[in-house]
Backbone bond lengths (Angstrom), bond angles and torsions (degrees), N, CA, C in turn:
res aa  C-N    CA-C-N  psi(-1)  N-CA   C-N-CA  omega(-1)  CA-C   N-CA-C  phi
1 M - - - 1.404 - - 1.432 112.59 -
2 I 1.428 118.23 132.11 1.412 121.25 -179.23 1.644 112.19 -81.56
3 E 1.174 117.42 131.42 1.449 123.35 176.30 1.448 115.79 -122.85
4 P 1.437 122.64 134.66 1.415 120.66 -7.96 1.456 114.86 -74.63
5 R 1.459 112.26 157.80 1.371 117.17 -173.88 1.646 111.99 -76.81
6 I 1.310 114.13 148.39 1.502 121.28 -177.87 1.528 110.39 -49.47
7 D 1.345 118.06 -43.71 1.508 121.45 -176.69 1.503 104.53 -62.13
8 D 1.309 123.14 -42.73 1.558 120.86 -173.84 1.495 104.08 -68.71
9 L 1.360 123.80 -37.75 1.460 121.72 -178.02 1.395 113.39 -68.85
10 L 1.413 121.92 -38.98 1.471 125.76 175.38 1.525 113.90 -58.03
11 E 1.350 118.18 -19.46 1.377 120.58 -179.52 1.578 113.10 -64.93
12 H 1.355 108.40 -29.54 1.506 121.08 -178.53 1.444 124.54 -96.20
13 V 1.350 110.33 -5.45 1.461 120.68 -175.04 1.584 109.54 -130.21
14 D 1.311 121.81 165.86 1.413 122.49 179.47 1.530 113.49 -80.58
15 S 1.348 113.44 -37.69 1.506 116.44 -179.21 1.506 113.51 -150.94
16 R 1.275 114.78 179.20 1.497 118.94 178.26 1.561 106.45 -65.52
17 Y 1.274 117.45 -42.94 1.471 123.70 -178.36 1.650 111.25 -56.68
18 A 1.322 112.04 -47.83 1.426 117.90 175.21 1.465 110.88 -59.45
19 L 1.264 119.27 -42.51 1.471 125.15 -178.87 1.478 108.98 -61.51
20 V 1.324 119.19 -41.01 1.523 119.54 -177.15 1.474 108.76 -67.49
21 I 1.407 117.46 -46.87 1.466 126.02 178.36 1.397 115.18 -57.38
22 V 1.360 120.90 -49.02 1.427 124.01 179.49 1.542 112.76 -70.00
23 A 1.366 120.53 -40.07 1.351 121.76 -179.80 1.471 113.34 -68.07
24 A 1.346 117.36 -38.75 1.448 122.90 178.67 1.535 111.75 -68.83
25 K 1.382 120.31 -40.38 1.413 123.43 178.46 1.651 104.25 -64.65
26 R 1.293 117.42 -46.18 1.429 118.62 -175.37 1.478 112.37 -60.90
27 A 1.297 116.98 -44.41 1.488 128.48 -179.88 1.487 111.02 -62.10
28 R 1.409 121.21 -28.30 1.395 131.08 176.55 1.508 106.04 -71.14
29 Q 1.439 117.61 -43.90 1.351 120.16 -176.73 1.494 112.87 -72.86
30 I 1.244 119.07 -33.62 1.535 122.33 176.86 1.477 110.82 -67.08
31 N 1.371 115.72 -41.76 1.450 121.97 169.77 1.459 113.27 -52.75
32 S 1.325 115.00 -53.19 1.513 119.58 -178.06 1.640 111.38 -59.63
33 Y 1.402 112.20 -37.37 1.372 117.01 174.60 1.439 115.45 -58.03
34 H 1.315 121.31 -46.89 1.393 120.74 -179.20 1.505 111.37 -75.92
35 H 1.210 122.46 -24.10 1.478 125.01 171.77 1.490 107.72 -66.12
36 Q 1.330 121.84 -49.12 1.401 129.68 -179.07 1.610 111.35 -59.81
37 L 1.330 110.24 -45.32 1.473 120.20 176.40 1.484 114.93 -48.71
38 G 1.361 112.58 -47.07 1.552 114.75 175.24 1.512 115.06 -75.00
39 E 1.315 119.72 -11.07 1.486 122.79 177.79 1.393 115.21 -105.20
40 G 1.351 116.76 -1.58 1.427 124.94 172.83 1.587 111.35 73.52
41 L 1.213 123.03 20.91 1.543 127.41 -179.28 1.524 107.27 -88.29
42 G 1.381 106.62 164.43 1.542 114.57 -178.99 1.581 110.74 -74.64
43 F 1.238 114.19 162.92 1.538 122.17 -170.58 1.514 113.66 -109.38
44 E 1.392 114.53 29.05 1.527 115.06 -176.50 1.539 110.28 -62.13
45 D 1.232 119.74 -43.06 1.475 119.18 -177.06 1.424 117.34 -90.94
46 A 1.404 120.13 -10.53 1.357 123.62 -179.91 1.475 116.77 -136.38
47 P 1.337 116.83 91.85 1.437 119.11 -168.00 1.530 104.91 -76.39
48 P 1.344 115.87 163.82 1.512 119.14 178.00 1.547 115.73 -74.49
49 P 1.263 110.96 162.02 1.559 110.17 -179.27 1.468 112.44 -56.60
50 L 1.298 120.77 146.69 1.367 125.28 -170.47 1.529 110.58 -101.88
51 V 1.296 118.24 3.94 1.433 122.12 -176.07 1.639 104.72 -141.33
52 Q 1.297 111.34 149.42 1.399 124.95 170.65 1.598 106.68 -74.66
53 S 1.244 117.80 122.35 1.491 119.29 -179.63 1.576 112.80 -129.96
54 R 1.190 119.46 146.33 1.455 127.69 170.58 1.417 112.61 -76.46
55 S 1.298 113.22 -29.88 1.551 126.51 179.87 1.456 115.00 -73.02
56 K 1.206 119.98 137.81 1.454 123.31 170.99 1.574 110.70 -100.21
57 N 1.372 120.55 5.01 1.367 128.12 177.73 1.589 105.75 -85.05
58 Y 1.373 115.56 122.78 1.411 119.38 -175.85 1.508 111.37 -70.64
59 L 1.241 122.17 -28.25 1.452 124.11 179.74 1.653 107.45 -72.24
60 T 1.288 113.35 -33.71 1.516 118.02 179.09 1.567 106.01 -68.39
61 M 1.299 121.44 -39.50 1.418 129.85 -177.34 1.514 105.34 -63.53
62 A 1.351 112.77 -47.71 1.582 118.70 -179.57 1.431 110.81 -59.98
63 M 1.323 122.00 -40.15 1.476 127.30 -176.26 1.494 106.98 -75.13
64 E 1.263 120.44 -33.48 1.412 120.85 177.28 1.550 109.99 -68.17
65 E 1.359 117.53 -43.56 1.458 118.99 174.36 1.590 111.34 -60.07
66 I 1.341 118.45 -33.01 1.479 113.66 -179.19 1.527 106.07 -79.21
67 A 1.371 122.91 -27.62 1.417 117.57 -177.87 1.495 109.73 -72.07
68 Q 1.341 116.41 -26.81 1.397 118.58 -174.30 1.527 110.30 -97.79
69 A 1.294 117.30 10.87 1.522 127.93 177.99 1.553 112.19 53.96
70 K 1.426 108.36 42.43 1.556 108.48 178.07 1.511 109.19 -92.09
71 I 1.341 120.91 -11.23 1.466 119.84 173.17 1.357 110.41 -122.00
72 A 1.338 116.81 151.95 1.416 123.65 169.94 1.504 115.22 -125.19
73 Y 1.329 117.04 164.73 1.393 116.29 -178.31 1.674 108.38 -146.37
74 A 1.259 110.17 163.00 1.528 113.82 176.32 1.521 110.08 -142.21
75 Y 1.289 116.75 146.57 1.428 121.64 178.31 1.586 108.36 -76.37
76 R 1.466 113.94 138.48 1.350 119.03 176.78 1.537 107.38 -111.63
77 P 1.282 120.05 128.38 1.493 118.32 -179.64 1.451 113.91 -79.09
């Protein structure tokens, strides 16, 4: 069984398309955070993961953050 479930994730976003976009962008931010961590750089553009995860997969971490309502998004016209 995949966790978090898609049904749970869709409660926090408007559509599957929005879910994909938000999760992918956040996964890229988590990836950048881990790369900056090793280089000793600042974390202005890449905040650390907001949840404790057993997974080392950045996309899974991003989806767990969405499922726990730790991140919010807004459409920009």
